[in-house]
C-alpha positions, 0 to 999 in steps of 0.5 A, spaced: 374 449 838 370 447 831 365 442 831 369 437 828 374 438 834 369 437 839 366 431 836 373 428 836 374 430 843 367 427 845 369 420 842 376 420 845 373 421 852 367 415 850 373 411 848 377 412 854 371 411 859 370 404 855 377 402 856 377 404 864 371 400 865 374 394 861 380 394 866 375 395 872 372 389 869 378 384 868 383 386 874 379 390 880 375 384 882 380 378 881 385 383 885 381 385 890 379 378 892 386 376 892 387 372 886 394 370 884 395 372 877 400 366 874 406 368 871 411 364 867 419 365 869 424 363 864 428 357 867 435 355 866 437 348 868 443 348 873 450 346 871 452 339 872 455 337 878 463 335 878 466 331 882 470 335 887 475 333 892 473 333 900 479 338 901 479 344 897 485 346 900 491 342 901 493 339 908 500 342 911 506 337 910 512 341 912 514 340 919 511 344 924 516 350 927 517 351 934 511 356 934 507 352 931 508 346 936 507 350 942 500 353 938 498 346 937 499 344 945 495 350 947 490 347 942 489 341 946 485 344 952 480 347 947 478 340 944 473 340 950 468 346 950 465 352 946 471 352 941 472 345 940 470 345 933 474 351 931 480 347 935 479 341 931 479 346 925 486 349 927 489 342 928 487 340 920 490 346 918 496 344 921 496 337 918 498 330 920 505 334 922 501 335 928 499 328 930 505 327 935 502 333 939 495 331 938 495 324 940 498 327 947 490 328 948 488 321 948 491 321 955 488 327 958 483 328 963 476 328 960 473 324 955 470 329 951 477 331 949 480 324 948 474 323 943 475 329 939 482 327 938 480 321 935 475 325 930 480 330 929 485 324 927 480 322 923 479 328 919 486 329 918 486 321 915 493 320 919 495 313 918 501 315 923 496 315 929 493 308 928 498 305 933 496 311 938 488 309 936 489 301 937 492 303 944 486 307 946 482 302 944 485 297 948 485 301 954 481 297 960 480 304 963 477 308 958 470 309 957 466 304 951 464 310 947 472 313 946 475 306 945 469 304 940 471 310 936 478 309 936 477 302 934 472 305 928 477 310 926 483 305 927 480 300 922 478 306 917 485 308 916 489 302 916 485 296 918 490 290 918 494 294 924 487 294 928 487 286 929 490 286 936 485 291 938 479 287 936 482 281 940 483 285 946 476 288 945 473 281 943 474 279 951 472 285 955 467 285 960 462 290 957 458 287 952 457 293 947 465 294 947 465 286 944 459 288 939 463 293 936 469 288 935 465 283 932 462 289 928 468 292 926 472 286 924 468 285 918 472 290 915 479 287 917 481 282 911 486 278 915 485 271 917 487 272 924 480 276 925 476 269 923 478 265 929 476 271 933 469 272 931 468 264 931 469 264 939 465 270 939 459 266 936 457 263 943 457 270 947 453 271 953 449 276 949 445 274 943 447 280 940 454 280 940 454 273 937 449 275 931 454 281 930 460 276 930 457 271 925 454 276 920 462 279 920 464 272 918 459 271 912 461 278 910 469 276 910 468 268 908 462 268 904 461 261 907 454 259 907 452 255 913 446 251 914 440 255 916 440 257 924 435 261 928 440 266 930 435 271 932 432 267 938 438 262 939 440 260 946 448 261 948 447 253 948 445 253 941 451 258 939 456 253 942 453 247 937 453 252 931 460 254 933 463 247 933 460 247 925 465 254 924 471 251 927 471 244 923 470 249 917 475 253 918 480 248 920 479 245 913 480 251 910 484 256 913 490 254 909 488 255 902 483 260 904 483 266 900 479 273 901 474 274 895 474 281 892 470 286 896 463 287 893 463 295 891 456 299 891 454 300 883 454 308 881 448 311 879 448 313 871 
């Protein structure tokens, strides 16, 4: 090796030593102490959302075959227990044609089955089941939770057909049932519910009367005189009922419901 080559090798060794020393100074200590090195990752905004329908697969609309009817009847007992959600999904798959079989569950033993029948009808949006729901809501021997759910779904599917249930439940011995009737009545734009609600203002339970008057305000938009409803007694509410009766008697022939307020969509 010549002198020049030997000098060049020495310079390379020195240069590599310097580079390794700098690397140790810059990286060894921070990494040893667990310091994080920030790294910027390219970001792409997600695509804008699209309004998609609630059901991606259309429901069955064809009449059930005898085999499908038999299958639906076998599913009814499964609406209670570990497979209840699967059974509900199977009814949804069968579609509204399964409603005649499904409503048989409204008279089966076990409140869980009856409740899930109502929930399945709601998922199907089966307006054909509303008369059966109204009957269930009016049944005095049914538990309040099932009656209230039957009323709620009936009102959402076809409110005009639920007036009979409101009238019956408004006179029930159970206060929670009466309150459910007073609350759901605000979604029924029928004149016949107004006198029912007025009669509920003087209910023994203050929260029932308060729900009734709130429904009246929503339906009629009638601005009454200020009253302390929160701390009112039954006697107070009886006196205030007279004001509502007088107003309704003077307005019922010409009264028309105003357009319901719709929530504004965010832009």
